[in-house]
PyMOL Python script that loads the backbone (N, CA, C, O; Angstrom):
from pymol import cmd

cmd.read_pdbstr("""\
ATOM      1  N   MET A   1     -35.689  44.786-225.215  1.00  0.00           N
ATOM      2  CA  MET A   1     -36.374  43.577-225.658  1.00  0.00           C
ATOM      3  C   MET A   1     -36.964  43.818-227.046  1.00  0.00           C
ATOM      4  O   MET A   1     -37.521  44.880-227.326  1.00  0.00           O
ATOM      5  N   LYS A   2     -36.830  42.811-227.906  1.00  0.00           N
ATOM      6  CA  LYS A   2     -37.343  42.932-229.256  1.00  0.00           C
ATOM      7  C   LYS A   2     -38.860  42.826-229.296  1.00  0.00           C
ATOM      8  O   LYS A   2     -39.467  42.101-228.507  1.00  0.00           O
ATOM      9  N   TYR A   3     -39.455  43.549-230.216  1.00  0.00           N
ATOM     10  CA  TYR A   3     -40.896  43.490-230.445  1.00  0.00           C
ATOM     11  C   TYR A   3     -41.141  42.349-231.422  1.00  0.00           C
ATOM     12  O   TYR A   3     -40.640  42.377-232.546  1.00  0.00           O
ATOM     13  N   SER A   4     -41.899  41.356-231.006  1.00  0.00           N
ATOM     14  CA  SER A   4     -42.079  40.142-231.808  1.00  0.00           C
ATOM     15  C   SER A   4     -43.432  40.107-232.514  1.00  0.00           C
ATOM     16  O   SER A   4     -44.291  40.959-232.289  1.00  0.00           O
ATOM     17  N   PHE A   5     -43.597  39.112-233.362  1.00  0.00           N
ATOM     18  CA  PHE A   5     -44.876  38.886-234.029  1.00  0.00           C
ATOM     19  C   PHE A   5     -45.979  38.612-233.005  1.00  0.00           C
ATOM     20  O   PHE A   5     -47.122  39.028-233.192  1.00  0.00           O
ATOM     21  N   LEU A   6     -45.634  37.917-231.932  1.00  0.00           N
ATOM     22  CA  LEU A   6     -46.631  37.633-230.898  1.00  0.00           C
ATOM     23  C   LEU A   6     -47.004  38.896-230.118  1.00  0.00           C
ATOM     24  O   LEU A   6     -48.153  39.054-229.704  1.00  0.00           O
ATOM     25  N   ASP A   7     -46.040  39.788-229.920  1.00  0.00           N
ATOM     26  CA  ASP A   7     -46.343  41.077-229.287  1.00  0.00           C
ATOM     27  C   ASP A   7     -47.316  41.867-230.165  1.00  0.00           C
ATOM     28  O   ASP A   7     -48.282  42.452-229.675  1.00  0.00           O
ATOM     29  N   LEU A   8     -47.045  41.871-231.451  1.00  0.00           N
ATOM     30  CA  LEU A   8     -47.918  42.550-232.408  1.00  0.00           C
ATOM     31  C   LEU A   8     -49.324  41.967-232.347  1.00  0.00           C
ATOM     32  O   LEU A   8     -50.305  42.709-232.299  1.00  0.00           O
ATOM     33  N   THR A   9     -49.423  40.641-232.349  1.00  0.00           N
ATOM     34  CA  THR A   9     -50.721  39.966-232.298  1.00  0.00           C
ATOM     35  C   THR A   9     -51.473  40.342-231.026  1.00  0.00           C
ATOM     36  O   THR A   9     -52.665  40.645-231.070  1.00  0.00           O
ATOM     37  N   LYS A  10     -50.783  40.322-229.911  1.00  0.00           N
ATOM     38  CA  LYS A  10     -51.409  40.673-228.625  1.00  0.00           C
ATOM     39  C   LYS A  10     -51.933  42.102-228.654  1.00  0.00           C
ATOM     40  O   LYS A  10     -53.064  42.359-228.241  1.00  0.00           O
ATOM     41  N   ASP A  11     -51.120  43.031-229.138  1.00  0.00           N
ATOM     42  CA  ASP A  11     -51.519  44.433-229.173  1.00  0.00           C
ATOM     43  C   ASP A  11     -52.742  44.661-230.067  1.00  0.00           C
ATOM     44  O   ASP A  11     -53.631  45.438-229.718  1.00  0.00           O
ATOM     45  N   VAL A  12     -52.786  43.990-231.209  1.00  0.00           N
ATOM     46  CA  VAL A  12     -53.928  44.141-232.117  1.00  0.00           C
ATOM     47  C   VAL A  12     -55.180  43.519-231.507  1.00  0.00           C
ATOM     48  O   VAL A  12     -56.251  44.125-231.538  1.00  0.00           O
ATOM     49  N   LEU A  13     -55.052  42.315-230.954  1.00  0.00           N
ATOM     50  CA  LEU A  13     -56.225  41.633-230.404  1.00  0.00           C
ATOM     51  C   LEU A  13     -56.765  42.322-229.153  1.00  0.00           C
ATOM     52  O   LEU A  13     -57.958  42.224-228.867  1.00  0.00           O
ATOM     53  N   GLU A  14     -55.916  43.009-228.413  1.00  0.00           N
ATOM     54  CA  GLU A  14     -56.399  43.755-227.253  1.00  0.00           C
ATOM     55  C   GLU A  14     -57.343  44.875-227.668  1.00  0.00           C
ATOM     56  O   GLU A  14     -58.239  45.252-226.913  1.00  0.00           O
ATOM     57  N   LYS A  15     -57.141  45.404-228.871  1.00  0.00           N
ATOM     58  CA  LYS A  15     -57.976  46.485-229.382  1.00  0.00           C
ATOM     59  C   LYS A  15     -59.194  45.964-230.156  1.00  0.00           C
ATOM     60  O   LYS A  15     -60.099  46.730-230.485  1.00  0.00           O
ATOM     61  N   SER A  16     -59.210  44.678-230.438  1.00  0.00           N
ATOM     62  CA  SER A  16     -60.272  44.086-231.246  1.00  0.00           C
ATOM     63  C   SER A  16     -61.435  43.612-230.378  1.00  0.00           C
ATOM     64  O   SER A  16     -61.252  43.207-229.230  1.00  0.00           O
ATOM     65  N   THR A  17     -62.624  43.672-230.950  1.00  0.00           N
ATOM     66  CA  THR A  17     -63.810  43.206-230.228  1.00  0.00           C
ATOM     67  C   THR A  17     -64.254  41.830-230.704  1.00  0.00           C
ATOM     68  O   THR A  17     -65.266  41.304-230.241  1.00  0.00           O
ATOM     69  N   GLU A  18     -63.483  41.239-231.646  1.00  0.00           N
ATOM     70  CA  GLU A  18     -63.825  39.918-232.168  1.00  0.00           C
ATOM     71  C   GLU A  18     -62.575  39.203-232.650  1.00  0.00           C
ATOM     72  O   GLU A  18     -61.554  39.848-232.891  1.00  0.00           O
ATOM     73  N   PRO A  19     -62.632  37.870-232.797  1.00  0.00           N
ATOM     74  CA  PRO A  19     -61.500  37.123-233.327  1.00  0.00           C
ATOM     75  C   PRO A  19     -61.166  37.566-234.755  1.00  0.00           C
ATOM     76  O   PRO A  19     -62.044  37.987-235.508  1.00  0.00           O
ATOM     77  N   LEU A  20     -59.883  37.465-235.113  1.00  0.00           N
ATOM     78  CA  LEU A  20     -59.424  37.911-236.428  1.00  0.00           C
ATOM     79  C   LEU A  20     -58.616  36.830-237.128  1.00  0.00           C
ATOM     80  O   LEU A  20     -57.987  35.994-236.479  1.00  0.00           O
ATOM     81  N   THR A  21     -58.636  36.851-238.467  1.00  0.00           N
ATOM     82  CA  THR A  21     -57.756  35.988-239.251  1.00  0.00           C
ATOM     83  C   THR A  21     -56.359  36.604-239.234  1.00  0.00           C
ATOM     84  O   THR A  21     -56.188  37.754-238.829  1.00  0.00           O
ATOM     85  N   VAL A  22     -55.374  35.847-239.668  1.00  0.00           N
ATOM     86  CA  VAL A  22     -54.005  36.369-239.710  1.00  0.00           C
ATOM     87  C   VAL A  22     -53.939  37.574-240.644  1.00  0.00           C
ATOM     88  O   VAL A  22     -53.277  38.564-240.335  1.00  0.00           O
ATOM     89  N   HIS A  23     -54.614  37.493-241.769  1.00  0.00           N
ATOM     90  CA  HIS A  23     -54.623  38.620-242.714  1.00  0.00           C
ATOM     91  C   HIS A  23     -55.243  39.866-242.072  1.00  0.00           C
ATOM     92  O   HIS A  23     -54.705  40.965-242.205  1.00  0.00           O
ATOM     93  N   GLU A  24     -56.356  39.698-241.388  1.00  0.00           N
ATOM     94  CA  GLU A  24     -56.996  40.821-240.705  1.00  0.00           C
ATOM     95  C   GLU A  24     -56.088  41.398-239.617  1.00  0.00           C
ATOM     96  O   GLU A  24     -56.018  42.614-239.434  1.00  0.00           O
ATOM     97  N   LEU A  25     -55.395  40.510-238.896  1.00  0.00           N
ATOM     98  CA  LEU A  25     -54.439  40.955-237.875  1.00  0.00           C
ATOM     99  C   LEU A  25     -53.374  41.850-238.505  1.00  0.00           C
ATOM    100  O   LEU A  25     -53.070  42.926-237.990  1.00  0.00           O
ATOM    101  N   TRP A  26     -52.817  41.395-239.615  1.00  0.00           N
ATOM    102  CA  TRP A  26     -51.731  42.116-240.277  1.00  0.00           C
ATOM    103  C   TRP A  26     -52.216  43.475-240.796  1.00  0.00           C
ATOM    104  O   TRP A  26     -51.532  44.486-240.633  1.00  0.00           O
ATOM    105  N   ILE A  27     -53.397  43.494-241.420  1.00  0.00           N
ATOM    106  CA  ILE A  27     -53.953  44.741-241.955  1.00  0.00           C
ATOM    107  C   ILE A  27     -54.186  45.750-240.821  1.00  0.00           C
ATOM    108  O   ILE A  27     -53.844  46.926-240.954  1.00  0.00           O
ATOM    109  N   LYS A  28     -54.766  45.289-239.711  1.00  0.00           N
ATOM    110  CA  LYS A  28     -55.009  46.183-238.566  1.00  0.00           C
ATOM    111  C   LYS A  28     -53.689  46.682-237.977  1.00  0.00           C
ATOM    112  O   LYS A  28     -53.580  47.843-237.583  1.00  0.00           O
ATOM    113  N   ALA A  29     -52.680  45.794-237.920  1.00  0.00           N
ATOM    114  CA  ALA A  29     -51.367  46.190-237.400  1.00  0.00           C
ATOM    115  C   ALA A  29     -50.737  47.255-238.285  1.00  0.00           C
ATOM    116  O   ALA A  29     -50.109  48.189-237.788  1.00  0.00           O
ATOM    117  N   GLU A  30     -50.903  47.116-239.588  1.00  0.00           N
ATOM    118  CA  GLU A  30     -50.400  48.151-240.509  1.00  0.00           C
ATOM    119  C   GLU A  30     -51.125  49.470-240.257  1.00  0.00           C
ATOM    120  O   GLU A  30     -50.510  50.536-240.241  1.00  0.00           O
ATOM    121  N   GLY A  31     -52.425  49.384-240.065  1.00  0.00           N
ATOM    122  CA  GLY A  31     -53.236  50.579-239.854  1.00  0.00           C
ATOM    123  C   GLY A  31     -52.880  51.372-238.609  1.00  0.00           C
ATOM    124  O   GLY A  31     -53.017  52.595-238.581  1.00  0.00           O
ATOM    125  N   ILE A  32     -52.418  50.668-237.572  1.00  0.00           N
ATOM    126  CA  ILE A  32     -52.071  51.380-236.332  1.00  0.00           C
ATOM    127  C   ILE A  32     -50.556  51.531-236.148  1.00  0.00           C
ATOM    128  O   ILE A  32     -50.088  51.938-235.085  1.00  0.00           O
ATOM    129  N   GLY A  33     -49.797  51.197-237.199  1.00  0.00           N
ATOM    130  CA  GLY A  33     -48.357  51.449-237.192  1.00  0.00           C
ATOM    131  C   GLY A  33     -47.499  50.478-236.416  1.00  0.00           C
ATOM    132  O   GLY A  33     -46.387  50.825-236.016  1.00  0.00           O
ATOM    133  N   LEU A  34     -47.984  49.271-236.194  1.00  0.00           N
ATOM    134  CA  LEU A  34     -47.199  48.298-235.432  1.00  0.00           C
ATOM    135  C   LEU A  34     -46.245  47.470-236.297  1.00  0.00           C
ATOM    136  O   LEU A  34     -45.260  46.934-235.790  1.00  0.00           O
ATOM    137  N   VAL A  35     -46.527  47.365-237.580  1.00  0.00           N
ATOM    138  CA  VAL A  35     -45.720  46.519-238.456  1.00  0.00           C
ATOM    139  C   VAL A  35     -44.264  46.981-238.481  1.00  0.00           C
ATOM    140  O   VAL A  35     -43.351  46.156-238.520  1.00  0.00           O
ATOM    141  N   SER A  36     -44.048  48.280-238.459  1.00  0.00           N
ATOM    142  CA  SER A  36     -42.676  48.805-238.504  1.00  0.00           C
ATOM    143  C   SER A  36     -41.879  48.462-237.250  1.00  0.00           C
ATOM    144  O   SER A  36     -40.649  48.512-237.269  1.00  0.00           O
ATOM    145  N   LYS A  37     -42.564  48.115-236.157  1.00  0.00           N
ATOM    146  CA  LYS A  37     -41.873  47.750-234.916  1.00  0.00           C
ATOM    147  C   LYS A  37     -41.290  46.339-234.969  1.00  0.00           C
ATOM    148  O   LYS A  37     -40.364  46.019-234.224  1.00  0.00           O
ATOM    149  N   VAL A  38     -41.835  45.492-235.855  1.00  0.00           N
ATOM    150  CA  VAL A  38     -41.337  44.124-236.008  1.00  0.00           C
ATOM    151  C   VAL A  38     -40.196  44.155-237.009  1.00  0.00           C
ATOM    152  O   VAL A  38     -40.380  44.545-238.161  1.00  0.00           O
ATOM    153  N   ARG A  39     -39.049  43.752-236.575  1.00  0.00           N
ATOM    154  CA  ARG A  39     -37.879  43.749-237.460  1.00  0.00           C
ATOM    155  C   ARG A  39     -37.868  42.445-238.255  1.00  0.00           C
ATOM    156  O   ARG A  39     -37.412  41.406-237.776  1.00  0.00           O
ATOM    157  N   THR A  40     -38.383  42.528-239.486  1.00  0.00           N
ATOM    158  CA  THR A  40     -38.394  41.345-240.329  1.00  0.00           C
ATOM    159  C   THR A  40     -37.989  41.732-241.736  1.00  0.00           C
ATOM    160  O   THR A  40     -38.342  42.805-242.225  1.00  0.00           O
ATOM    161  N   SER A  41     -37.249  40.852-242.380  1.00  0.00           N
ATOM    162  CA  SER A  41     -36.850  41.096-243.761  1.00  0.00           C
ATOM    163  C   SER A  41     -37.449  40.038-244.679  1.00  0.00           C
ATOM    164  O   SER A  41     -37.108  39.957-245.859  1.00  0.00           O
ATOM    165  N   GLY A  42     -38.341  39.233-244.124  1.00  0.00           N
ATOM    166  CA  GLY A  42     -38.951  38.169-244.908  1.00  0.00           C
ATOM    167  C   GLY A  42     -39.922  38.691-245.945  1.00  0.00           C
ATOM    168  O   GLY A  42     -40.444  39.800-245.830  1.00  0.00           O
ATOM    169  N   LYS A  43     -40.157  37.876-246.961  1.00  0.00           N
ATOM    170  CA  LYS A  43     -41.061  38.267-248.038  1.00  0.00           C
ATOM    171  C   LYS A  43     -42.515  37.953-247.701  1.00  0.00           C
ATOM    172  O   LYS A  43     -43.425  38.488-248.333  1.00  0.00           O
ATOM    173  N   THR A  44     -42.742  37.094-246.716  1.00  0.00           N
ATOM    174  CA  THR A  44     -44.106  36.681-246.370  1.00  0.00           C
ATOM    175  C   THR A  44     -44.344  36.830-244.865  1.00  0.00           C
ATOM    176  O   THR A  44     -44.489  35.837-244.152  1.00  0.00           O
ATOM    177  N   PRO A  45     -44.381  38.069-244.393  1.00  0.00           N
ATOM    178  CA  PRO A  45     -44.526  38.267-242.942  1.00  0.00           C
ATOM    179  C   PRO A  45     -45.839  37.722-242.382  1.00  0.00           C
ATOM    180  O   PRO A  45     -45.888  37.313-241.222  1.00  0.00           O
ATOM    181  N   GLU A  46     -46.903  37.709-243.189  1.00  0.00           N
ATOM    182  CA  GLU A  46     -48.174  37.150-242.702  1.00  0.00           C
ATOM    183  C   GLU A  46     -48.031  35.663-242.413  1.00  0.00           C
ATOM    184  O   GLU A  46     -48.597  35.161-241.442  1.00  0.00           O
ATOM    185  N   LYS A  47     -47.285  34.964-243.242  1.00  0.00           N
ATOM    186  CA  LYS A  47     -47.075  33.525-243.018  1.00  0.00           C
ATOM    187  C   LYS A  47     -46.202  33.296-241.787  1.00  0.00           C
ATOM    188  O   LYS A  47     -46.412  32.339-241.041  1.00  0.00           O
ATOM    189  N   THR A  48     -45.235  34.164-241.578  1.00  0.00           N
ATOM    190  CA  THR A  48     -44.403  34.069-240.377  1.00  0.00           C
ATOM    191  C   THR A  48     -45.259  34.303-239.135  1.00  0.00           C
ATOM    192  O   THR A  48     -45.137  33.584-238.143  1.00  0.00           O
ATOM    193  N   LEU A  49     -46.122  35.307-239.197  1.00  0.00           N
ATOM    194  CA  LEU A  49     -47.035  35.584-238.092  1.00  0.00           C
ATOM    195  C   LEU A  49     -47.905  34.370-237.799  1.00  0.00           C
ATOM    196  O   LEU A  49     -48.058  33.980-236.641  1.00  0.00           O
ATOM    197  N   ALA A  50     -48.473  33.775-238.835  1.00  0.00           N
ATOM    198  CA  ALA A  50     -49.325  32.590-238.665  1.00  0.00           C
ATOM    199  C   ALA A  50     -48.541  31.448-238.023  1.00  0.00           C
ATOM    200  O   ALA A  50     -49.034  30.793-237.104  1.00  0.00           O
ATOM    201  N   ALA A  51     -47.333  31.214-238.503  1.00  0.00           N
ATOM    202  CA  ALA A  51     -46.515  30.124-237.969  1.00  0.00           C
ATOM    203  C   ALA A  51     -46.202  30.337-236.492  1.00  0.00           C
ATOM    204  O   ALA A  51     -46.314  29.402-235.698  1.00  0.00           O
ATOM    205  N   ARG A  52     -45.817  31.540-236.116  1.00  0.00           N
ATOM    206  CA  ARG A  52     -45.497  31.833-234.714  1.00  0.00           C
ATOM    207  C   ARG A  52     -46.725  31.646-233.826  1.00  0.00           C
ATOM    208  O   ARG A  52     -46.625  31.147-232.705  1.00  0.00           O
ATOM    209  N   LEU A  53     -47.878  32.052-234.341  1.00  0.00           N
ATOM    210  CA  LEU A  53     -49.123  31.939-233.583  1.00  0.00           C
ATOM    211  C   LEU A  53     -49.519  30.480-233.389  1.00  0.00           C
ATOM    212  O   LEU A  53     -49.857  30.071-232.278  1.00  0.00           O
ATOM    213  N   TYR A  54     -49.480  29.693-234.465  1.00  0.00           N
ATOM    214  CA  TYR A  54     -49.824  28.268-234.376  1.00  0.00           C
ATOM    215  C   TYR A  54     -48.886  27.526-233.426  1.00  0.00           C
ATOM    216  O   TYR A  54     -49.333  26.710-232.620  1.00  0.00           O
ATOM    217  N   VAL A  55     -47.593  27.807-233.519  1.00  0.00           N
ATOM    218  CA  VAL A  55     -46.611  27.134-232.661  1.00  0.00           C
ATOM    219  C   VAL A  55     -46.820  27.528-231.199  1.00  0.00           C
ATOM    220  O   VAL A  55     -46.736  26.679-230.312  1.00  0.00           O
ATOM    221  N   ASP A  56     -47.090  28.805-230.945  1.00  0.00           N
ATOM    222  CA  ASP A  56     -47.317  29.238-229.565  1.00  0.00           C
ATOM    223  C   ASP A  56     -48.539  28.538-228.971  1.00  0.00           C
ATOM    224  O   ASP A  56     -48.500  28.078-227.830  1.00  0.00           O
ATOM    225  N   ILE A  57     -49.605  28.459-229.733  1.00  0.00           N
ATOM    226  CA  ILE A  57     -50.822  27.803-229.243  1.00  0.00           C
ATOM    227  C   ILE A  57     -50.575  26.307-229.014  1.00  0.00           C
ATOM    228  O   ILE A  57     -51.040  25.745-228.022  1.00  0.00           O
ATOM    229  N   ARG A  58     -49.855  25.675-229.918  1.00  0.00           N
ATOM    230  CA  ARG A  58     -49.604  24.234-229.832  1.00  0.00           C
ATOM    231  C   ARG A  58     -48.631  23.879-228.702  1.00  0.00           C
ATOM    232  O   ARG A  58     -48.855  22.909-227.979  1.00  0.00           O
ATOM    233  N   ASP A  59     -47.566  24.648-228.547  1.00  0.00           N
ATOM    234  CA  ASP A  59     -46.478  24.259-227.644  1.00  0.00           C
ATOM    235  C   ASP A  59     -46.507  24.925-226.273  1.00  0.00           C
ATOM    236  O   ASP A  59     -45.815  24.480-225.357  1.00  0.00           O
ATOM    237  N   ASN A  60     -47.283  25.964-226.123  1.00  0.00           N
ATOM    238  CA  ASN A  60     -47.294  26.714-224.876  1.00  0.00           C
ATOM    239  C   ASN A  60     -48.659  26.546-224.213  1.00  0.00           C
ATOM    240  O   ASN A  60     -49.633  27.182-224.616  1.00  0.00           O
ATOM    241  N   GLU A  61     -48.726  25.695-223.205  1.00  0.00           N
ATOM    242  CA  GLU A  61     -50.023  25.452-222.563  1.00  0.00           C
ATOM    243  C   GLU A  61     -50.557  26.689-221.843  1.00  0.00           C
ATOM    244  O   GLU A  61     -51.735  26.743-221.492  1.00  0.00           O
ATOM    245  N   LYS A  62     -49.702  27.673-221.624  1.00  0.00           N
ATOM    246  CA  LYS A  62     -50.144  28.925-221.005  1.00  0.00           C
ATOM    247  C   LYS A  62     -50.222  30.057-222.029  1.00  0.00           C
ATOM    248  O   LYS A  62     -50.106  31.231-221.677  1.00  0.00           O
ATOM    249  N   SER A  63     -50.419  29.696-223.295  1.00  0.00           N
ATOM    250  CA  SER A  63     -50.530  30.698-224.354  1.00  0.00           C
ATOM    251  C   SER A  63     -51.682  31.648-224.049  1.00  0.00           C
ATOM    252  O   SER A  63     -52.718  31.241-223.523  1.00  0.00           O
ATOM    253  N   ILE A  64     -51.487  32.906-224.383  1.00  0.00           N
ATOM    254  CA  ILE A  64     -52.548  33.886-224.182  1.00  0.00           C
ATOM    255  C   ILE A  64     -53.498  33.932-225.385  1.00  0.00           C
ATOM    256  O   ILE A  64     -54.478  34.676-225.383  1.00  0.00           O
ATOM    257  N   PHE A  65     -53.195  33.130-226.410  1.00  0.00           N
ATOM    258  CA  PHE A  65     -53.998  33.085-227.627  1.00  0.00           C
ATOM    259  C   PHE A  65     -54.726  31.754-227.751  1.00  0.00           C
ATOM    260  O   PHE A  65     -54.305  30.747-227.183  1.00  0.00           O
ATOM    261  N   TYR A  66     -55.827  31.765-228.503  1.00  0.00           N
ATOM    262  CA  TYR A  66     -56.478  30.515-228.872  1.00  0.00           C
ATOM    263  C   TYR A  66     -57.084  30.676-230.260  1.00  0.00           C
ATOM    264  O   TYR A  66     -57.374  31.786-230.705  1.00  0.00           O
ATOM    265  N   GLN A  67     -57.268  29.548-230.931  1.00  0.00           N
ATOM    266  CA  GLN A  67     -57.884  29.552-232.248  1.00  0.00           C
ATOM    267  C   GLN A  67     -59.380  29.375-232.063  1.00  0.00           C
ATOM    268  O   GLN A  67     -59.831  28.341-231.569  1.00  0.00           O
ATOM    269  N   SER A  68     -60.148  30.375-232.456  1.00  0.00           N
ATOM    270  CA  SER A  68     -61.595  30.350-232.219  1.00  0.00           C
ATOM    271  C   SER A  68     -62.370  29.648-233.320  1.00  0.00           C
ATOM    272  O   SER A  68     -63.487  29.187-233.088  1.00  0.00           O
ATOM    273  N   SER A  69     -61.799  29.559-234.513  1.00  0.00           N
ATOM    274  CA  SER A  69     -62.453  28.838-235.610  1.00  0.00           C
ATOM    275  C   SER A  69     -61.396  28.331-236.582  1.00  0.00           C
ATOM    276  O   SER A  69     -60.266  28.818-236.603  1.00  0.00           O
ATOM    277  N   LYS A  70     -61.784  27.340-237.389  1.00  0.00           N
ATOM    278  CA  LYS A  70     -60.821  26.733-238.300  1.00  0.00           C
ATOM    279  C   LYS A  70     -60.941  27.234-239.737  1.00  0.00           C
ATOM    280  O   LYS A  70     -59.919  27.442-240.391  1.00  0.00           O
ATOM    281  N   ARG A  71     -62.136  27.430-240.241  1.00  0.00           N
ATOM    282  CA  ARG A  71     -62.311  27.866-241.632  1.00  0.00           C
ATOM    283  C   ARG A  71     -63.254  29.032-241.701  1.00  0.00           C
ATOM    284  O   ARG A  71     -64.468  28.829-241.673  1.00  0.00           O
ATOM    285  N   PRO A  72     -62.771  30.212-241.786  1.00  0.00           N
ATOM    286  CA  PRO A  72     -61.360  30.590-241.778  1.00  0.00           C
ATOM    287  C   PRO A  72     -60.785  30.544-240.359  1.00  0.00           C
ATOM    288  O   PRO A  72     -61.501  30.704-239.370  1.00  0.00           O
ATOM    289  N   ALA A  73     -59.479  30.322-240.295  1.00  0.00           N
ATOM    290  CA  ALA A  73     -58.816  30.274-238.990  1.00  0.00           C
ATOM    291  C   ALA A  73     -58.820  31.676-238.393  1.00  0.00           C
ATOM    292  O   ALA A  73     -58.296  32.621-238.984  1.00  0.00           O
ATOM    293  N   LYS A  74     -59.420  31.794-237.212  1.00  0.00           N
ATOM    294  CA  LYS A  74     -59.454  33.070-236.499  1.00  0.00           C
ATOM    295  C   LYS A  74     -58.868  32.877-235.108  1.00  0.00           C
ATOM    296  O   LYS A  74     -58.973  31.809-234.506  1.00  0.00           O
ATOM    297  N   PHE A  75     -58.255  33.934-234.624  1.00  0.00           N
ATOM    298  CA  PHE A  75     -57.552  33.877-233.351  1.00  0.00           C
ATOM    299  C   PHE A  75     -58.031  34.995-232.435  1.00  0.00           C
ATOM    300  O   PHE A  75     -58.484  36.048-232.883  1.00  0.00           O
ATOM    301  N   TYR A  76     -57.914  34.728-231.129  1.00  0.00           N
ATOM    302  CA  TYR A  76     -58.341  35.705-230.145  1.00  0.00           C
ATOM    303  C   TYR A  76     -57.549  35.498-228.863  1.00  0.00           C
ATOM    304  O   TYR A  76     -56.792  34.536-228.735  1.00  0.00           O
ATOM    305  N   LEU A  77     -57.731  36.404-227.924  1.00  0.00           N
ATOM    306  CA  LEU A  77     -57.086  36.296-226.626  1.00  0.00           C
ATOM    307  C   LEU A  77     -57.894  35.412-225.685  1.00  0.00           C
ATOM    308  O   LEU A  77     -59.121  35.505-225.641  1.00  0.00           O
ATOM    309  N   VAL A  78     -57.222  34.570-224.947  1.00  0.00           N
ATOM    310  CA  VAL A  78     -57.895  33.708-223.970  1.00  0.00           C
ATOM    311  C   VAL A  78     -58.659  34.568-222.954  1.00  0.00           C
ATOM    312  O   VAL A  78     -59.749  34.201-222.515  1.00  0.00           O
ATOM    313  N   SER A  79     -58.081  35.700-222.593  1.00  0.00           N
ATOM    314  CA  SER A  79     -58.733  36.582-221.612  1.00  0.00           C
ATOM    315  C   SER A  79     -60.046  37.163-222.099  1.00  0.00           C
ATOM    316  O   SER A  79     -60.855  37.617-221.290  1.00  0.00           O
ATOM    317  N   LYS A  80     -60.277  37.158-223.408  1.00  0.00           N
ATOM    318  CA  LYS A  80     -61.524  37.661-223.969  1.00  0.00           C
ATOM    319  C   LYS A  80     -62.435  36.543-224.462  1.00  0.00           C
ATOM    320  O   LYS A  80     -63.446  36.795-225.118  1.00  0.00           O
ATOM    321  N   LYS A  81     -62.068  35.315-224.143  1.00  0.00           N
ATOM    322  CA  LYS A  81     -62.816  34.160-224.623  1.00  0.00           C
ATOM    323  C   LYS A  81     -64.257  34.208-224.135  1.00  0.00           C
ATOM    324  O   LYS A  81     -64.536  34.449-222.961  1.00  0.00           O
ATOM    325  N   ILE A  82     -65.157  33.971-225.074  1.00  0.00           N
ATOM    326  CA  ILE A  82     -66.583  33.928-224.743  1.00  0.00           C
ATOM    327  C   ILE A  82     -66.879  32.587-224.116  1.00  0.00           C
ATOM    328  O   ILE A  82     -66.609  31.546-224.714  1.00  0.00           O
ATOM    329  N   ARG A  83     -67.426  32.601-222.928  1.00  0.00           N
ATOM    330  CA  ARG A  83     -67.654  31.347-222.207  1.00  0.00           C
ATOM    331  C   ARG A  83     -69.065  30.874-222.384  1.00  0.00           C
ATOM    332  O   ARG A  83     -69.438  29.831-221.847  1.00  0.00           O
TER     333      ARG A  83
END
""", "prot")
cmd.dss("prot")
cmd.show_as("cartoon", "prot")
cmd.util.cbc("prot")
cmd.orient("prot")
């Protein structure tokens, strides 16, 4: 099975104690060596990550992600949602 942008996001957010922006997600993924697992040849992988995340949240009612704030847009895991 291929390692996707959403897999990367899940792995980073599982280690995070707070919601992150897409840029913060990407930087943390680089820091822990996950970026090389995503097979992408695009010039703007952060934008691809953002697009996949937004589409998953919008189209998948059982998404494991949610957008915690809009400006700046931050994302987190539903399982870690502060109630």
